C-alpha positions in Angstrom: 60.9 73.0 5.2 62.1 70.3 7.6 64.8 69.2 5.2 65.8 72.8 4.5 66.1 73.6 8.2 68.5 70.6 8.7 70.6 71.6 5.8 70.8 75.2 7.0 71.8 74.0 10.5 74.6 71.9 9.1 75.9 74.8 6.9 75.7 77.2 9.8 77.9 74.8 11.8 80.4 74.6 9.0 80.4 78.4 8.5 80.9 78.9 12.3 84.0 76.9 11.9 85.0 79.2 8.9 84.5 76.3 6.4 82.7 77.0 3.1 81.4 73.8 1.4 81.4 75.2 -2.2 79.6 72.3 -3.8 76.1 72.2 -2.3 73.8 70.1 -4.6 71.2 67.4 -4.2 73.8 64.6 -4.8 75.7 65.8 -1.7 72.7 65.7 0.6 71.2 62.5 1.8 68.0 61.9 3.9 68.3 58.8 6.1 65.2 56.5 6.5 64.7 58.1 9.9 64.5 61.6 8.4 67.9 62.7 9.5 69.7 64.9 6.9 73.4 64.8 6.3 75.7 66.8 4.0 78.4 64.8 2.2 81.6 65.5 0.3 83.5 68.4 1.8 86.2 67.7 -0.7 86.0 71.2 -2.2 85.5 72.9 1.2 87.7 75.9 1.9 88.9 77.3 5.2 88.3 81.0 5.2 89.3 83.9 7.5 92.3 82.0 8.9 94.2 83.6 11.7 97.6 82.0 11.8 100.3 83.5 13.9 104.0 83.2 13.1 103.7 81.8 9.5 104.7 83.5 6.3 102.0 84.8 4.0 102.9 82.2 1.4 102.0 79.4 3.8 98.6 80.9 4.4 98.0 81.3 0.7 98.4 77.6 0.1 94.8 77.3 1.4 93.5 79.7 -1.3 92.2 78.4 -4.6 94.4 79.6 -7.5 92.8 82.6 -9.3 90.9 81.6 -12.3 90.2 78.0 -11.2 86.5 77.1 -11.2 85.4 74.4 -8.7 82.0 73.1 -8.1 79.0 71.7 -10.0 77.9 74.0 -12.7 74.1 74.0 -12.2 74.4 74.9 -8.5 77.3 77.4 -8.6 77.0 80.9 -7.4 77.7 83.7 -9.9 81.0 84.5 -8.3 82.1 80.9 -8.6 81.2 80.9 -12.2 83.3 84.0 -12.7 86.2 82.5 -10.7 86.0 85.3 -8.2 86.8 85.2 -4.5 84.1 83.3 -2.6 82.9 83.1 1.0 80.0 81.7 2.9 77.5 83.5 0.7 78.3 81.1 -2.1 76.8 78.3 -0.1 73.8 80.4 0.5 73.2 80.8 -3.2 73.7 77.1 -3.9 71.4 76.3 -1.0 68.8 78.6 -2.6 69.0 76.6 -5.9 68.5 73.4 -3.9 65.4 74.7 -2.2 64.1 75.9 -5.5 64.5 72.4 -6.9 62.9 70.8 -3.9 59.8 72.9 -4.2 59.4 72.9 -8.0 61.2 69.8 -9.2 63.0 72.1 -11.7 66.8 72.4 -12.0 67.4 76.1 -12.0 69.7 77.8 -14.6 70.2 74.5 -16.5 71.2 75.2 -20.1 71.7 73.1 -23.2 75.5 73.4 -22.7 77.9 74.3 -19.9 78.5 77.7 -21.5 74.8 78.4 -21.6 74.5 77.3 -17.9 77.4 79.6 -17.0 75.6 82.5 -18.8 72.3 81.7 -17.0 74.1 81.7 -13.6 75.6 85.1 -14.2 72.7 86.9 -16.0 69.3 85.0 -15.8 66.8 85.8 -13.1 65.0 82.8 -11.7 61.3 82.4 -12.5 59.0 82.7 -9.4 58.3 79.5 -7.6 54.6 79.8 -8.2 55.1 79.3 -11.9 55.9 75.6 -11.2 54.3 74.9 -7.9 50.9 75.8 -6.4 50.2 77.2 -3.0 53.8 78.5 -2.4 53.7 81.0 0.6 54.8 84.5 -0.3 57.4 84.4 2.5 59.1 81.3 0.9 59.2 83.1 -2.4 60.9 86.0 -0.6 63.4 83.8 1.1 64.4 81.9 -2.0 64.6 85.1 -4.1 66.9 86.6 -1.5 69.2 83.6 -1.5 69.5 83.8 -5.3 70.6 87.5 -5.7 73.3 87.8 -8.2 75.1 90.4 -6.1 76.3 88.6 -3.0 75.9 91.8 -1.0 72.2 91.6 -1.6 71.8 88.0 -0.4 71.5 86.8 3.1 74.8 87.7 4.6 74.9 84.7 7.0 73.4 81.3 7.2 72.2 82.2 10.7 69.8 84.9 9.2 68.6 82.5 6.6 68.0 79.7 9.1 66.0 82.0 11.3 63.7 83.0 8.5 63.2 79.4 7.4 62.5 78.3 11.0 60.0 81.1 11.4 58.2 80.1 8.2 58.0 76.5 9.3 56.6 77.4 12.7 54.0 79.7 11.1 53.0 77.0 8.5 52.5 74.6 11.4 50.5 77.1 13.3 48.3 77.8 10.2 47.7 74.1 9.9 46.7 73.8 13.6 44.3 76.7 13.2 42.7 75.2 10.1 42.1 72.0 11.9 40.4 73.7 14.8 36.9 75.1 14.8 36.2 78.5 13.1 38.2 81.5 14.3 37.2 82.9 17.6 38.5 85.7 19.8 41.5 83.8 21.0 42.7 82.9 17.5 42.1 86.4 16.3 44.2 87.8 19.1 47.0 85.5 18.1 46.8 86.8 14.6 46.8 90.3 15.9 49.9 89.8 18.1 51.9 87.8 15.7 50.8 89.4 12.4 50.7 87.8 9.0 52.8 84.7 8.9 54.2 85.6 5.5 55.5 88.9 6.8 56.7 88.4 10.4 60.3 87.4 10.2 63.5 88.6 11.8 64.4 90.3 8.6 61.0 91.8 7.9 59.9 94.5 10.4 56.2 95.4 10.6 54.9 98.2 12.8 52.6 97.3 15.7 50.0 99.9 14.6 49.7 98.2 11.2 48.9 94.9 12.8 46.2 96.2 15.1 44.5 98.2 12.4 43.6 94.9 10.7 41.8 93.8 13.8 40.0 96.9 15.1 37.5 95.1 17.4 40.5 93.5 19.2 42.7 96.6 19.3 42.1 97.4 22.9 43.1 93.9 24.0 46.2 93.9 21.9 47.2 97.2 23.4 47.1 95.6 26.8 49.4 92.9 25.5 51.6 95.6 24.1 51.7 97.1 27.6 52.9 93.8 29.0 55.5 93.3 26.3 56.9 96.8 25.6 56.0 99.5 28.0 55.2 97.9 31.4 58.2 95.6 31.4 60.4 97.6 29.1 60.3 100.7 31.1 60.9 98.7 34.3 64.1 97.5 32.7 65.2 101.0 31.7 64.1 102.9 34.8 65.0 100.4 37.6 67.1 102.0 40.3 69.9 99.5 39.3 69.7 99.1 35.5 68.8 95.6 34.6 71.1 95.5 31.6 74.0 96.2 33.9 73.0 94.3 37.0 75.8 91.8 37.8 76.7 91.9 34.1 73.5 90.0 33.1 72.1 91.0 29.8 70.3 87.9 28.5 67.0 86.3 29.1 64.4 83.9 27.7 60.7 84.3 27.7 59.2 80.9 28.4 55.8 80.0 26.9 53.0 81.5 29.0 50.9 78.9 30.7 47.3 78.6 29.8 45.6 78.3 33.1 42.1 78.7 31.8 39.6 75.9 31.3 39.5 76.6 27.6 42.0 74.7 25.4 41.6 77.2 22.7 43.1 79.9 24.9 46.4 78.1 24.2 46.6 80.3 21.1 46.1 83.3 23.2 48.9 82.5 25.6 51.2 81.7 22.7 50.4 85.0 21.1 51.1 87.0 24.3 54.4 85.1 24.7 55.4 86.0 21.1 54.4 89.6 21.7 56.6 89.9 24.7 59.6 88.2 22.9 59.2 90.5 19.9 59.0 93.7 21.9 61.7 92.9 24.4 64.0 92.1 21.5 64.0 95.7 20.5 65.4 96.9 23.9 69.1 97.8 23.4 71.7 95.8 25.3 69.3 93.0 26.0 69.8 89.6 24.3 66.4 87.7 24.1 66.3 84.1 23.0 64.2 83.4 19.9 60.7 81.9 19.9 62.0 78.6 18.5 64.4 78.2 21.3 62.0 79.2 24.1 59.1 77.1 22.9 61.1 73.9 23.2 60.3 74.1 26.9 56.5 74.3 26.6 55.1 72.2 29.5 58.6 71.2 30.5 59.2 69.8 34.0 62.8 70.9 33.9 63.8 73.3 36.6 64.5 76.9 35.8 68.2 76.6 36.4 68.6 73.8 33.9 66.4 75.6 31.3 68.5 78.8 31.6 71.7 76.7 31.3 70.5 75.0 28.2 69.5 78.4 26.6 72.6 80.2 27.8 70.8 82.9 29.7 70.9 84.1 33.3 67.3 85.2 33.6 63.8 83.9 32.6 60.5 85.5 32.1 57.5 83.2 33.0 53.9 84.0 33.0 50.4 82.6 32.9 46.9 83.6 31.8 43.8 82.9 33.8 40.2 83.7 33.2 38.1 84.7 36.3 34.5 85.3 35.4 34.5 87.6 32.4 38.1 88.9 33.0 41.5 87.7 32.0 44.4 88.0 34.5 47.9 87.9 33.1 50.8 87.3 35.6 54.4 88.1 34.5 57.5 87.3 36.5 61.3 87.9 35.9 63.3 85.2 37.6 67.0 85.0 38.5 67.7 81.4 37.3 70.8 81.0 39.5 68.7 80.9 42.7 65.2 80.9 41.4 64.5 84.3 43.1 61.9 86.7 41.6 63.5 90.0 40.5 60.3 91.6 39.3 56.6 90.7 38.8 53.4 92.3 37.8 49.8 91.4 37.2 47.6 92.8 34.5 43.8 92.5 35.0 40.6 94.1 34.0 40.6 92.6 30.5 37.1 91.4 30.0 36.2 88.3 27.9 34.3 90.5 25.4 37.6 92.4 24.9 36.2 95.8 25.9 38.5 98.0 27.9 37.8 99.2 31.4 37.3 103.0 30.9 38.8 103.6 34.4 42.0 101.8 33.7 44.6 104.6 33.6 47.4 102.3 32.3 45.3 101.4 29.2 44.7 105.1 28.4 48.5 105.7 28.7 49.2 102.9 26.2 46.5 104.3 23.8 48.3 107.6 24.1 51.7 106.1 23.3 50.3 104.3 20.3 48.4 107.5 19.2 51.5 109.6 18.8 54.3 107.0 18.2 52.4 104.8 15.7 49.2 106.4 14.5 50.4 110.0 14.5 47.0 111.1 15.7 48.1 113.9 18.0 44.6 115.0 19.2 43.5 111.5 20.0 46.7 110.8 21.8 46.3 114.0 23.9 42.7 113.0 24.8 43.9 109.6 26.0 46.7 111.0 28.1 44.4 113.7 29.6 42.1 110.9 30.6 44.9 108.9 32.1 46.0 111.9 34.2 42.4 112.4 35.4 42.3 108.8 36.6 45.9 108.8 38.0 47.1 112.4 38.6 50.2 111.2 40.4 51.3 108.7 37.7 54.9 109.4 36.6 54.2 107.1 33.5 51.3 109.3 32.4 53.3 112.5 33.0 56.2 111.2 31.0 54.0 110.2 28.1 52.3 113.6 28.2 55.7 115.3 28.1 56.7 113.1 25.1 53.6 114.2 23.2 54.3 117.9 23.9 57.9 117.5 22.9 57.5 115.8 19.5 54.7 118.2 18.5 56.9 121.2 19.3 55.3 122.5 22.5 58.6 122.5 24.3 57.8 124.6 27.4 54.9 122.3 28.3 57.1 119.3 27.6 59.8 120.5 30.0 57.2 121.3 32.6 55.6 117.8 32.3 59.0 116.1 32.2 60.0 117.9 35.4 56.7 116.8 37.1 57.3 113.2 36.1 60.8 113.3 37.6 59.5 114.8 40.9 57.0 111.9 41.1 59.7 109.3 40.4 63.1 111.0 41.2 65.3 107.9 40.9 63.9 106.7 37.6 66.7 106.6 35.1 64.6 106.9 32.0 62.5 109.7 33.5 65.6 111.7 34.3 67.2 111.1 30.9 64.0 112.0 29.0 63.8 115.3 30.9 67.3 116.0 29.5 66.0 115.0 26.0 63.0 117.4 26.3 65.4 120.2 27.3 67.6 119.4 24.4 64.8 119.6 21.9 63.7 122.9 23.6 67.2 124.3 22.7 68.2 124.5 26.4 71.6 122.8 26.0 73.1 123.8 29.3 70.1 122.5 31.3 70.0 119.4 29.2 73.7 118.6 30.0 73.1 119.2 33.7 70.1 116.9 33.8 71.8 114.1 31.8 74.9 114.3 34.1 72.7 114.1 37.2 71.2 111.0 35.6 74.6 109.5 35.3 75.2 110.3 39.0 72.4 107.9 39.8 73.7 105.2 37.4 77.0 105.9 35.5 76.4 103.1 33.0 73.0 104.2 31.8 73.7 104.3 28.0 70.7 106.5 27.1 72.2 109.4 29.2 75.5 109.0 27.4 73.8 109.0 24.1 71.9 112.1 25.0 75.1 113.9 26.1 76.7 113.0 22.8 73.8 114.5 20.9 74.1 117.8 22.8 77.8 118.0 22.3 77.4 117.3 18.6 75.0 120.2 18.2 77.5 122.4 19.9 80.2 121.3 17.5 82.2 119.5 20.2 82.9 116.5 18.0 85.6 114.8 20.0 83.5 114.9 23.2 80.4 113.9 21.2 82.0 110.8 19.7 83.5 109.8 23.1 80.1 109.9 24.7 78.5 108.1 21.8 81.1 105.3 21.8 80.5 104.9 25.5 76.8 104.6 24.9 77.4 102.0 22.2 79.7 100.0 24.5 77.1 100.0 27.3 74.1 99.4 25.0 75.6 96.3 23.5 75.9 95.1 19.9 72.1 95.0 19.4 71.6 98.7 19.6 71.8 100.8 16.4 70.9 104.1 18.0 74.4 105.1 19.2 75.9 103.8 16.0 73.6 106.0 14.0 74.6 109.0 16.0 78.3 108.2 15.6 77.8 107.9 11.8 76.1 111.3 11.7 78.8 112.9 14.0 81.6 111.6 11.7 79.8 112.9 8.7 79.3 116.4 10.1 83.0 116.5 11.2 84.0 115.9 7.6 85.1 112.3 8.2 83.3 110.8 5.2 85.3 107.6 5.2 84.3 107.0 8.8 80.7 107.8 8.2 80.5 105.5 5.2 82.1 102.7 7.2 79.3 103.1 9.7 76.8 102.9 6.9 78.3 99.6 5.8 78.3 98.3 9.3 74.6 99.1 9.6 73.9 97.4 6.3 75.7 94.3 7.6 73.7 94.4 10.8 70.5 94.7 8.8 71.2 91.2 7.4 70.2 89.7 10.7 68.5 92.5 12.8 66.0 95.2 12.3 67.8 98.5 11.4 65.5 101.5 11.0 65.5 103.2 7.6 65.6 106.4 9.7 69.2 105.5 10.7 70.4 105.4 7.1 68.5 108.6 6.3 70.2 110.4 9.1 73.8 109.5 8.1 73.1 110.2 4.4 71.8 113.6 5.5 75.0 114.2 7.4 77.0 113.4 4.3 74.9 115.9 2.3 73.4 113.2 0.1 69.9 114.6 0.2 68.2 112.4 -2.3 69.3 109.3 -0.7 68.3 110.7 2.7 64.8 111.5 1.4 64.5 108.0 -0.1 65.2 106.4 3.3 62.9 108.9 5.0 60.1 107.8 2.8 60.8 104.2 3.6 60.8 105.1 7.4 57.5 106.7 6.9 56.0 103.7 5.2 57.3 101.4 8.0 55.8 103.8 10.6 59.1 103.7 12.5 59.0 105.3 16.0 62.0 107.4 15.2 60.1 109.2 12.4 57.9 110.8 15.0 60.7 113.2 15.9 61.0 114.6 12.4 59.2 117.9 13.3 61.6 118.9 16.1 64.9 117.4 15.1 66.9 120.3 13.8 69.2 118.1 11.8 66.5 118.0 9.1 66.4 121.8 8.7 68.4 121.6 5.5 65.6 119.6 3.9 62.5 121.4 5.1 62.1 123.4 1.9 62.3 120.2 -0.2 58.9 119.3 -1.7 59.2 115.6 -0.7 60.0 116.6 2.9 57.1 119.0 3.0 54.8 116.2 1.7 56.0 113.9 4.4 55.3 116.5 7.1 51.8 116.9 5.7 51.2 113.2 5.7 52.4 113.1 9.4 49.6 115.6 10.2 52.1 118.2 11.1 51.2 120.7 8.3 
């Protein structure tokens, strides 16, 4: 893994410079005595995606390999090389996969008794699984290698960056497993780490697992993990979205890093706990649109670092840092979280989470915890009655909590009780009138209630508070779309996409659906391709693909992706009962079965 990571880093650097090596093989990779890896012989390298101004096309074409000429070493070629087709960075990804396979198994993949047989194997033969030749191969390594070796280059990793991220994650998880095995038998802290990070063979940037599925494997620890989820997703996430001046637009700063939480307890084993909380915060903040969050690998380089925050932020290329620590006082844990402006070391936001006892039992009088249990109940478990009970309890404990009212309104909305949803949403806004997310969600509740004019009014009032709040623009686009005002809808959705940043797929999904419904099939299909490209490096909900295919009238494909969305327990799937865009499928047996399994029917 260490060697593979160094190779991948080198290839990523080359690809960033638009250079494809085209002859990756063991003979072109050397490992120095000090462990440093170097890639040799860029003699066949090709400059791709040139942008030359003022030269004739013929001059540019001098850099292209003549059609029909096959260059490279046969055993490590990609199928497109073997067929003398046009190549790009993905050919290096395939060859790199062959090299990893050989490093692990000692077998040269695709080798035939003659060059012609080798060519045939490259084009048609599927590689045997790694475990056939090597014992103890992690499932995740098998998945990574299999993806690099896809015959169709569109099914491989699309960039070396995505591949590198997965290999780094696997290496980190293997190291963590080794540390855990060397320590004493698993205790509460190590179990919490497992619950917050999930199965090492499944948690990668290209493999999305729902939070609910993780905690179900650790029922005794679920309450504690929910509090961690509060820190990572709801407490801080809603602060970002509802601050009077939206963080994602404040002074143009949209990037941050979460530094490893400091273990301030007297127990060294709690290091695992602090790491787990850090990873949970990173993973959940990474899902907030318009926010660039540095990876775990980058942030953990500064564990126990004495470097000042300004230098750390400069090295990571971010403007803001999240720091935190965990302390144990008696039988309680106290988690402190701070958001820091690295330019002047000032604190932008901070919060403290307490009342988490050492036996991991939840304080029955902690309203915030019941709110989180309510969110999880309806967004992840789809247990509507349990969610309602938790939120009622939260409101009993904190009757003036806007967070509790907003969650209660959400529950009523997605279960189709629209009048109650609107009433609760209005109550939440009255309690927190300047909250952007509360105002925008009231507009959403009105929209799902079929009260378009009121929804437009509320969303426009949200934009009066903050004109650049992308969620409000996205909501307006959806209302206009339902009204058939396609030009206005696309304009609002494009504005939302611009403000949300490249990481958000929600506005892009809505644009694709709008184009499909306005009979622009070419535009909608282009959005589908863009989403597929994004999926190579980022999580894209299956629900997004289902929505656009539905707009295009491709019902079977839409249902296929809906079933995948259900299996992944995606948050978006919770809206399936009330989203009228699915009305054309409600008589389909597969759709009816999905509704039943959602506990709606």
